[in-house]
Phi, psi and omega in degrees: 000132179274334186255143177231150177296143176227160178290128180306329185287339181258345179278111184229080179294152175279086190304313182295322178291311184303311186271358174259340184237306187279322190068185186203171176250128171262129182229139177219154181135208178205197183294337181277330179190145178206169174215153181230154177210150176286137176233149176242349180251129178194144175233138177230140181174226179226141176223132180054036182062024177245146173295134188221155175226133182243130177233164186226131183222133174283146180299337181287342184281142180298325179299331181305317180299321179288323177298321181288324185278335189244149181278346184238152172213165179229153173236122180243125173268118179266156177294160182300333182286357179262030183302322180291325175297314180296322178296311181295316181289347177262349184238342182252152179261139173295345175293330187260327184219162174270091184299322183294317177291317181296330181268358179056044178269144181261114181284136169230167184228136177254200180307143180066023182059029180289124182281136173216177188243133181292342179283350183291155170278327183212134176231126181248122179261128185232144173253124184304134176248322192205140179226136178207139175281138173280143185225145183297331181289349179261000180281128180267318180250095184292336177299328182293337185252004186312320186261009188255339190232029180289316187238009184217168182287167178285147181289155167256135181264132177241121175257123180240142172285127177289117182252338178209149174224135176239138182227150180299139181297000000 
């Protein structure tokens, strides 16, 4: 196993670098079935005095179904040499192919049977706390969203309490 549990208080990923350069995989489901997708949007911090991670998923995405059905999700930051994995998981649908098998990723499971990948540099296991749909009437700076909603639906925001963190040895 490449990942080991670490204390949440000492795991401090460089969030802006990670999500500006590396991207990550959002995964939801359990041991019976799961799906993963590449994400470039993620927020980490505190909500209600709990360590939290916020992710965003469009209803059209296959992962959305898993996010809705399950109480846990994970965010895995993969090393930069996994660029092809990130490309495939960001362009192909789990409805059509088994992305995890095609990418030769090794599934592991955290709290709540939340699936994550042993190839990750960092895996964050989250329990859903709050869900809300993003809406155009709540946008304050419309210039920021110009390129995001021309042909697809608005994202649903999922805030999860970080319950476990795994980091590469």
